[in-house]
C-alpha positions in Angstrom: 115.5 -132.6 -41.4 115.8 -130.8 -44.7 113.6 -128.8 -47.1 112.8 -130.5 -50.4 111.0 -129.0 -53.3 109.0 -131.3 -55.6 109.0 -129.3 -58.8 106.1 -131.3 -60.5 103.1 -133.4 -59.5 104.0 -137.1 -59.6 101.2 -139.4 -61.0 101.1 -142.7 -59.2 99.2 -145.9 -59.4 98.6 -147.6 -56.0 97.7 -150.7 -54.2 96.0 -150.2 -50.8 97.4 -152.2 -47.9 94.8 -154.4 -46.1 96.2 -153.2 -42.8 98.7 -150.7 -41.4 101.5 -151.4 -40.7 101.2 -155.2 -41.0 100.0 -155.1 -44.6 102.7 -152.8 -46.0 105.0 -155.5 -47.4 102.1 -157.4 -49.1 101.0 -154.2 -50.8 104.4 -153.6 -52.2 104.6 -157.2 -53.4 101.3 -156.9 -55.1 102.4 -153.6 -56.7 105.5 -155.3 -58.0 103.3 -157.9 -59.7 101.1 -155.3 -61.4 103.8 -152.9 -62.6 105.7 -153.5 -65.8 109.4 -152.9 -65.2 108.7 -152.2 -61.5 112.4 -152.1 -60.6 113.0 -149.3 -63.1 110.2 -147.1 -61.8 110.4 -144.7 -58.9 108.2 -146.3 -56.2 106.6 -144.9 -53.1 104.7 -145.5 -50.0 101.8 -143.0 -49.4 99.9 -142.8 -46.1 97.3 -140.5 -44.6 94.5 -140.5 -42.0 91.1 -141.5 -43.4 88.1 -141.8 -41.0 90.6 -141.8 -38.0 92.5 -144.8 -39.5 95.9 -144.9 -41.2 95.5 -145.7 -44.9 98.7 -147.0 -46.6 99.2 -147.4 -50.4 102.2 -148.9 -52.2 102.7 -146.9 -55.3 104.7 -146.6 -58.5 105.2 -143.6 -60.8 103.2 -143.7 -64.1 103.3 -141.6 -67.2 99.6 -141.0 -67.7 100.2 -139.8 -71.2 101.5 -143.2 -72.3 100.1 -145.7 -69.8 96.9 -146.7 -68.2 96.3 -147.5 -64.6 96.7 -151.2 -64.2 93.6 -153.3 -63.2 93.6 -153.8 -59.5 95.1 -150.5 -58.7 94.0 -146.9 -58.2 95.5 -143.5 -59.0 97.0 -140.9 -56.7 98.8 -137.6 -57.4 101.7 -136.6 -55.1 101.4 -132.8 -55.2 104.2 -130.5 -56.2 105.4 -128.0 -53.6 107.6 -127.6 -50.6 108.2 -130.6 -48.3 110.2 -131.3 -45.2 112.1 -134.5 -45.4 114.4 -136.9 -43.7 116.7 -139.1 -45.8 117.5 -142.5 -44.5 120.4 -144.5 -45.8 120.1 -148.4 -45.8 116.7 -148.2 -44.0 116.4 -152.0 -44.0 118.9 -152.2 -41.1 116.3 -150.7 -38.9 112.8 -150.3 -40.4 111.6 -148.4 -37.3 113.6 -145.4 -38.6 110.8 -144.7 -41.1 108.2 -144.4 -38.4 110.5 -142.2 -36.2 111.2 -140.0 -39.2 107.5 -139.4 -39.8 106.9 -138.7 -36.1 109.5 -135.9 -36.3 108.1 -134.5 -39.6 104.5 -134.6 -38.5 105.4 -132.5 -35.4 106.2 -129.5 -37.6 103.5 -126.8 -37.2 103.7 -125.8 -40.9 102.7 -129.1 -42.5 99.8 -129.3 -45.0 96.9 -130.8 -42.9 95.4 -132.2 -46.1 98.7 -133.7 -47.3 100.1 -137.2 -46.9 103.2 -138.9 -45.7 105.3 -140.1 -48.6 108.2 -142.6 -48.7 110.2 -142.1 -51.9 112.3 -145.1 -52.9 114.5 -145.0 -56.0 115.7 -147.8 -58.3 119.5 -148.4 -58.5 121.4 -145.5 -60.0 118.5 -143.0 -60.1 119.4 -139.5 -58.7 122.5 -141.0 -57.1 120.5 -143.0 -54.6 119.8 -146.7 -54.4 116.9 -148.9 -53.5 118.3 -149.3 -50.0 117.6 -145.7 -49.2 114.3 -143.8 -48.7 113.3 -140.1 -48.4 110.5 -139.6 -45.9 108.5 -136.4 -46.8 105.6 -134.4 -45.6 104.2 -131.5 -47.7 104.2 -128.0 -46.1 101.2 -125.8 -46.3 101.1 -123.2 -49.2 
């Protein structure tokens, strides 16, 4: 587990999964069909509890000064601040690593109770990572 500082808010547009965890892949596929140049964008998974149910959204970064939220999606802001995170290399070898990472992160007593769980995926070559890797993050309370 490591500390990670998100220096700026990240504006996202999102597609809600119909179910969790079964609907995750379909939500990412729909997001890919809505997003121009999807492979060149930073993309995310965002989840949180809503009415005692897990809500999951596939998401992609958007420049709200130059783009509009695509029809069929909604907006979400990943808040800047201090996060705890676990970096997983080549997560597709064992997808269950993601759930285990969030179990570990959510056990930390200093997390932001109003925050979300965020999976941060990066396109090839961005920040020295590749699309096979994911950073699982949970925001810490201010």
